Structures are given as C-alpha cells and as structure tokens.
C-alpha positions as CSV (number, residue, x, y, z in Angstrom):
1,M,113.2,43.9,94.3
2,K,109.8,43.1,96.0
3,S,108.4,46.0,97.9
4,R,109.0,46.1,101.0
5,S,106.6,47.7,104.3
6,L,106.4,47.2,107.5
7,C,103.6,45.0,106.5
8,D,106.4,42.3,106.2
9,V,107.3,42.4,110.2
10,C,104.4,43.4,111.9
11,A,102.4,41.0,114.5
12,H,98.8,41.9,113.4
13,R,99.7,40.4,109.4
14,V,97.5,37.5,109.0
15,Y,98.8,35.4,106.2
16,D,96.3,32.7,106.4
17,E,92.7,31.3,108.0
18,Y,92.0,27.5,108.0
19,D,89.0,26.1,106.1
20,A,87.3,23.0,107.9
21,S,85.7,22.4,104.5
22,I,89.0,20.7,102.6
23,D,90.7,20.6,106.5
24,Q,93.7,22.9,105.6
25,L,95.0,26.0,105.6
26,V,94.3,28.6,102.9
27,E,97.0,31.8,102.4
28,Y,94.5,34.8,101.2
29,P,94.8,35.9,97.9
30,I,95.3,39.7,99.0
31,P,96.8,40.6,101.8
32,K,95.3,40.8,105.0
33,C,96.0,41.9,109.1
34,R,93.9,42.5,111.7
35,A,93.9,46.5,111.5
36,F,92.7,45.5,107.5
37,P,90.9,42.1,107.2
38,D,89.2,43.4,103.9
39,G,92.8,43.9,102.0
40,I,96.0,46.1,103.3
41,P,95.7,49.2,101.3
42,D,98.4,50.2,98.5
43,E,100.0,52.7,99.8
44,I,100.5,51.1,103.1
45,L,101.5,47.5,102.1
46,N,104.5,48.6,99.2
47,G,105.6,51.0,101.4
48,F,104.6,54.9,101.1
49,N,102.7,55.2,104.2
50,D,104.3,54.8,107.8
51,H,101.4,52.6,109.5
52,R,102.9,53.4,112.8
53,K,100.4,56.7,112.4
54,P,96.5,55.9,112.6
55,Y,95.1,55.6,108.9
56,K,91.9,55.8,107.5
57,G,89.2,52.4,108.5
58,D,92.5,50.9,110.4
59,S,89.8,50.5,113.2
60,G,92.9,51.9,115.7
61,I,95.2,49.4,115.1
62,Q,98.8,50.1,113.7
63,F,101.4,48.4,113.0
64,E,103.6,46.7,116.0
65,L,107.1,44.6,115.7
66,I,107.0,41.1,115.9
67,P,109.0,40.4,119.0
68,G,112.4,39.3,118.0
69,E,112.1,41.2,114.8
70,S,114.6,44.1,113.6
71,L,112.9,47.3,112.1
72,P,115.9,49.7,110.8
73,E,115.5,48.1,107.8
74,Y,112.0,48.9,107.6
75,L,112.3,52.3,108.7
76,D,115.0,52.7,105.6
77,L,112.7,52.2,102.8
78,I,110.0,54.6,104.6
79,N,109.4,57.5,102.8
80,T,112.9,57.7,100.8
81,P,113.0,59.9,98.0
82,E,112.7,57.4,95.8
83,R,109.3,55.9,96.5
84,N,108.3,59.5,97.7
85,R,109.0,60.6,93.4
86,S,107.8,57.1,92.5
87,H,104.5,57.4,94.7
88,S,103.8,61.0,93.5
89,G,104.2,60.5,89.9
90,E,107.5,62.7,89.6
91,T,110.6,61.4,88.2
C-alpha cells in the first residue's frame, strides 16, 4: 500500500515544471513543494509528521488543503499507532 500524507492534498505541492529546452513539462524525480523546493522531508512525505504545524526549514509555509479536497481520510493516517511504532523503530 502506498504511504499517503497530507502532501497528497496540499495546495503547495509541486508536481512538475516546464523545461523550455524541450518545450514540455517534466516530472520531478523527488517530491517537492513551495515549502521544500529541494525536496519534501521523508518524515512529512511519508505521513509521520503533521505539517499543519511549523517544521524546520519550511520557510513559514505549512499544509493548506486543496479547495474541494477532503481532509478526514488523511488525518486518520497521521499519528496512528502503527505509523508511530514503525517510525520509532518499535515492533
């Protein structure tokens, strides 16, 4: 099952950019957003961190829901005992 996070429904997520040299959109090899233009930290991307709160290096930009999207399903995935156990190394 693909790990999901708030990033999947965040208005700040950036999926690709225009490359004028080849005149087309190019998908980023690593997930990026306006808060993390060099790559979203794994802790946030993998749903172990609730980025509705400040995170070191986010330039003051936190999660913002894409208009029309639903948040409850994603909130259920954050800070679940299974995720916390996996992230902390517990079994």
